[in-house]
C-alpha positions in Angstrom: -4.0 30.9 93.1 -1.1 28.5 93.8 -0.3 26.6 97.0 3.2 25.3 97.4 3.7 21.7 98.4 4.1 21.6 102.2 4.4 17.8 102.8 0.7 17.5 103.7 -0.1 14.0 104.9 -3.1 14.1 107.2 -6.5 15.3 105.8 -9.2 15.6 108.5 -12.8 15.9 107.3 -14.8 17.4 110.2 -18.4 16.5 109.6 -20.2 14.4 107.0 -22.4 17.0 105.3 -23.5 17.2 101.7 -20.1 18.5 100.4 -18.1 15.9 102.3 -19.9 12.9 101.0 -18.8 14.1 97.6 -15.3 14.5 98.8 -15.3 10.9 100.0 -16.7 9.7 96.7 -13.9 11.6 94.8 -11.3 10.1 97.1 -12.8 6.7 96.4 -12.0 7.2 92.7 -8.4 8.5 93.2 -6.9 8.9 96.7 -3.2 9.9 96.7 -1.2 7.2 98.4 0.5 9.7 100.7 -2.7 11.2 102.0 -4.1 9.9 105.3 -7.8 10.6 105.6 -9.9 10.7 108.8 -13.6 11.6 109.1 -15.0 12.8 112.4 -18.8 12.6 112.7 -21.2 11.4 115.4 -23.3 9.2 113.1 -22.6 6.2 110.9 -24.8 7.8 108.2 -25.8 11.1 106.8 -29.6 11.9 107.0 -30.4 13.8 103.8 -32.4 16.8 105.0 -34.2 17.2 101.7 -36.1 14.0 102.2 -36.9 14.4 105.9 -40.3 16.1 105.2 -41.1 13.0 103.1 -40.2 10.8 106.0 -42.5 12.8 108.4 -45.3 12.5 105.8 -44.8 8.7 105.8 -43.6 8.5 102.2 -40.1 7.4 103.0 -38.6 5.1 105.6 -35.8 6.4 107.8 -33.3 4.2 105.9 -34.4 5.7 102.5 -33.3 9.1 103.8 -29.9 8.0 104.9 -26.5 7.7 103.1 -24.5 5.0 104.9 -20.9 6.2 105.4 -19.1 2.9 105.8 -19.0 2.0 102.1 -17.8 5.5 101.3 -15.1 5.4 104.0 -14.0 1.9 103.0 -13.7 2.9 99.3 -11.9 6.1 100.1 -9.5 4.3 102.5 -10.6 6.7 105.2 -10.8 6.1 109.0 -13.9 7.1 111.0 -13.8 8.6 114.4 -17.2 8.6 116.1 -17.0 11.9 117.9 -18.1 15.5 118.1 -15.8 18.5 117.8 -15.4 20.6 120.9 -12.8 23.1 119.6 -10.0 23.8 117.0 -6.5 25.1 117.6 -5.7 26.4 114.2 -2.2 27.5 115.2 -1.3 24.0 116.5 -3.4 22.3 113.8 -5.4 20.2 116.1 -9.1 19.4 116.6 -10.4 18.7 120.1 -13.0 15.9 120.4 -15.6 14.4 122.7 -17.0 10.9 122.3 -20.3 10.2 120.5 -22.1 6.9 120.5 -21.8 4.0 123.0 -19.0 1.8 121.7 -17.3 -0.3 124.4 -14.5 -1.6 122.1 -11.2 -0.5 123.4 -10.0 0.1 119.9 -12.8 2.7 119.4 -11.6 4.9 122.3 -11.9 8.5 121.0 -8.6 10.5 121.3 -8.8 13.9 123.0 -7.6 15.6 119.9 -6.4 14.9 116.3 -3.7 16.6 114.4 -4.2 17.7 110.8 -2.2 19.1 108.0 -5.3 19.9 105.9 -8.7 20.5 107.5 -12.1 20.6 105.9 -15.2 21.6 107.9 -18.7 20.6 106.8 -20.6 19.9 110.1 -23.9 21.3 108.9 -26.4 23.5 110.6 -26.7 23.5 114.4 -28.8 25.0 117.2 -26.8 26.6 120.0 -28.9 25.3 122.9 -27.4 27.7 125.5 -28.2 30.6 123.2 -31.7 29.1 122.5 -32.4 28.8 126.2 -31.5 32.5 126.7 -33.8 33.6 123.9 -36.6 31.1 124.3 -36.6 29.6 127.8 -37.8 26.0 127.9 -37.4 25.4 124.2 -34.1 23.4 124.5 -35.7 20.9 126.9 -39.3 20.8 125.7 -39.4 21.5 122.0 -38.7 19.0 119.1 -35.8 20.8 117.5 -35.2 20.2 113.8 -31.4 20.2 114.1 -29.5 17.9 114.3 -31.8 16.3 111.7 -30.7 12.8 112.9 -32.1 13.4 116.4 -35.3 14.9 115.0 -35.9 11.9 112.8 -35.3 9.5 115.7 -37.9 11.3 117.9 -40.6 11.7 115.3 -42.2 8.3 116.0 -42.9 9.5 119.5 -45.2 12.2 118.0 -47.1 9.5 116.1 -47.5 7.4 119.3 -48.8 10.5 121.2 -51.3 11.2 118.4 -52.6 7.6 118.7 -53.5 8.3 122.4 -55.3 11.7 122.1 -56.0 14.6 119.7 -52.8 16.6 119.5 -52.0 20.2 119.0 -48.9 20.7 116.8 -47.2 24.1 116.7 -44.3 24.8 114.3 -42.1 27.8 115.2 -40.4 29.1 112.1 -42.0 29.9 108.7 -39.0 29.3 106.4 -38.7 26.4 104.1 -37.8 23.9 106.9 -40.7 24.8 109.1 -43.3 24.9 106.2 -42.2 21.6 104.7 -42.4 19.9 108.1 -45.7 21.5 109.0 -47.3 20.4 105.7 -45.8 16.9 106.1 -47.0 16.5 109.7 -50.5 17.7 108.8 -50.7 15.3 106.0 -49.4 12.4 108.0 -51.8 12.8 111.0 -54.8 13.5 108.8 -54.2 10.5 106.6 -53.8 8.4 109.8 -57.3 9.4 110.8 -56.4 12.0 113.4 -59.0 14.5 112.2 -59.1 16.3 115.5 -55.4 17.2 115.4 -54.8 21.0 115.3 -51.9 22.7 113.5 -50.5 26.2 114.1 -47.6 28.1 112.4 -45.8 30.8 114.4 -44.1 32.9 111.8 -41.9 35.1 114.1 -43.8 38.2 113.3 -43.9 38.5 109.5 -45.4 36.5 106.7 -44.7 32.9 105.9 -42.0 32.2 103.4 -40.5 35.7 103.5 -37.3 34.5 101.8 -39.4 33.7 98.7 -40.9 35.9 96.1 -44.4 37.4 96.6 -45.8 34.8 94.2 -44.5 31.9 96.1 -45.7 33.5 99.4 -49.2 33.7 97.9 -49.1 30.0 97.0 -47.9 29.1 100.5 -50.8 31.1 102.1 -53.3 29.3 99.9 -51.9 25.9 100.9 -52.0 26.9 104.6 -55.6 28.0 104.3 -56.7 24.9 102.3 -55.3 22.7 105.0 -56.9 24.7 107.8 -53.6 25.5 109.4 -53.7 28.5 111.8 -51.1 31.2 111.1 -50.0 33.5 113.9 -47.8 36.4 113.0 -46.3 36.3 116.4 -43.0 35.5 118.1 -42.4 32.6 120.4 -40.7 33.7 123.6 -40.8 30.5 125.6 -42.0 26.9 125.8 -43.6 25.5 128.9 -45.4 22.2 129.6 -48.3 21.9 127.1 -48.1 25.5 125.9 -45.9 28.0 124.1 -45.5 31.6 125.2 -46.0 34.4 122.6 -44.5 37.8 122.4 -47.9 39.4 122.8 -48.2 37.9 126.3 -50.7 35.2 125.2 -50.2 31.5 125.6 -51.1 28.8 123.1 -52.0 25.2 124.0 -49.5 22.8 122.5 -48.6 19.1 122.8 -45.9 19.0 120.1 -43.8 22.2 119.7 -41.5 21.8 116.7 -38.7 24.3 116.4 -37.6 25.2 112.9 -35.9 28.6 113.5 -32.8 29.8 111.8 -29.6 27.9 112.7 -26.5 29.1 114.5 -22.8 28.8 114.0 -21.2 26.1 116.2 -20.1 27.6 119.5 -16.8 25.7 119.4 -15.7 27.9 116.5 -15.1 30.7 119.0 -11.5 30.8 120.1 -10.2 28.7 117.2 -8.1 31.4 115.7 -10.0 31.1 112.4 -11.4 34.2 110.8 -15.2 34.2 111.4 -18.1 36.1 110.0 -20.2 38.4 112.3 -22.5 35.5 112.9 -19.6 33.3 113.9 -19.3 31.1 110.8 -16.0 30.2 109.2 -15.1 33.0 106.7 -14.0 31.5 103.4 -12.9 32.9 100.0 -13.9 31.8 96.5 -11.9 28.6 96.9 -13.9 27.6 100.1 -10.6 28.3 101.9 -10.3 30.0 105.2 -9.4 33.7 104.8 -7.0 33.4 107.7 -5.5 29.8 107.4 -4.7 28.4 103.9 -4.8 24.8 105.1 -8.4 25.1 106.4 -11.4 24.8 104.1 -15.2 24.9 104.9 -18.4 24.4 103.1 -22.2 24.2 103.8 -24.0 26.0 106.6 -20.9 26.2 108.8 -19.2 28.6 106.3 -19.8 32.1 105.0 -18.3 33.5 101.8 -16.3 36.7 102.3 -16.8 37.6 98.6 -20.6 37.5 98.7 -23.1 35.6 100.8 -25.8 33.3 99.6 -28.6 31.5 101.4 -27.6 28.7 103.7 -29.4 25.8 102.1 -28.7 22.2 101.0 -28.8 23.3 97.4 -25.7 25.4 97.8 -24.0 22.8 100.1 -24.4 20.1 97.4 -23.0 22.4 94.7 -19.9 23.1 96.9 -19.0 19.5 97.0 -17.1 19.1 93.6 -15.1 22.3 93.9 -14.2 21.5 97.5 -13.0 18.0 96.5 -10.9 19.5 93.7 -9.3 22.2 96.0 -8.5 19.8 98.8 -6.6 17.5 96.4 -5.0 20.5 94.7 -3.9 21.9 98.1 -2.3 18.5 98.9 -0.5 18.4 95.6 0.5 22.0 95.5 -1.6 22.7 92.4 -3.8 25.7 91.5 -7.1 26.0 93.3 -10.3 26.7 91.4 -12.8 29.4 92.4 -16.4 28.3 93.1 -19.0 30.7 91.8 -22.5 29.8 93.3 -25.3 30.6 90.9 -27.4 33.7 91.6 -30.6 31.6 91.2 -31.2 28.0 92.0 -34.2 25.7 91.5 -36.2 25.5 94.7 -38.8 22.8 95.3 -40.9 23.4 98.4 -42.9 20.3 99.3 -46.4 20.8 100.7 -46.6 17.2 102.0 -45.8 14.2 99.8 -47.5 14.6 96.4 -47.5 18.3 96.0 -44.7 20.9 95.7 -44.1 24.6 94.7 -41.3 25.0 92.2 -39.5 28.4 91.9 -36.6 29.8 90.0 -35.9 33.4 90.6 -39.2 35.2 89.9 -40.8 32.2 88.2 -43.0 29.9 90.2 -45.5 27.0 89.5 -46.9 24.2 91.6 -48.5 20.8 91.3 -48.1 17.0 91.8 -45.6 16.9 89.0 -43.3 19.3 90.9 -43.2 16.9 93.9 -42.4 14.0 91.6 -39.6 16.1 90.2 -38.3 16.7 93.7 -38.7 13.1 94.6 -36.5 12.0 91.6 -33.8 14.6 92.5 -33.7 13.6 96.1 -33.7 9.9 95.5 -31.0 10.3 92.9 -28.7 12.2 95.3 -29.0 9.6 98.0 -28.5 6.7 95.5 -25.4 8.4 94.0 -23.6 8.2 97.3 -25.2 5.0 98.6 -23.8 2.7 95.9 -21.8 -0.3 97.2 -18.4 1.2 96.6 -15.7 -1.4 96.5 
């Protein structure tokens, strides 16, 4: 596919997800002189979600899980606007913004909107709090929500402080990879800290744990849950009140720390943008990670859905989308041919069961052990180090 030169000058990177850090690294190597690059994101760093369970388990510090954006921005010659997106006008090619952070420098005043010639969206997974409150009253205010991951990581030390005061009951709602990894990590952290009276419960949503995995992986997960004396309730959570969660059966469960790791949502601000969206509200893109309705808009990661075939919304696929996205953004700017990105049918998945043990799976194959966690540790550290170098 060819795109004709259109005099594109302003590239706006909305979000600093896994794919966009690669785009910045690519621009640091070779940024066209006539391309003005702006990054809009609320945080001065990206928290790498793959290492967050290790942070909860106490194996990593918060800084070890973060990719500082300033060196990447400086090397790429890009500007940073510390803000959140509140809407997009695809017809007028503008992104509406609201401030994030507490800067009092007059030079850091956030403009109400930014114009773009070329837009790329990689804002990551979100939880629509209004939708959450309608479906699970009380959760938005009382639960520790995994997304955004930066907010979760900042609040986790409060859980440790509470556990030092009394025996705590930790309830994780959501039995996918995120919920399981955080539950195993929390159990390991509190047990090793001497909190033997802490109680741990997994609310699966009605089915088995790890339903997105093969039967073999599910069996391994169940063995780990039993070995760690974690209670599993095949129930739904329908609300969160002070010191308890409400179950679909009508029962209540005592809870000091409700952790919400349910499926994520499309950002509400995508509605009314004029962009083609999937049924779930994500940006609909083609094989070039390009909007199916607007040729000058691209999207990658959890905010996007492929029109030519869906794949799981996970960090593995977001990372793999980085190189083709960088190529296509530069190709679009230069009026060159775009390259299709073909995600693999199977990817290596490493499910941590606390720091020191992991379950590895690839398609129908699955194994586990300490060596699998060390493998995951090397991969995760290498990803953060790759984009944390002192670019100059």
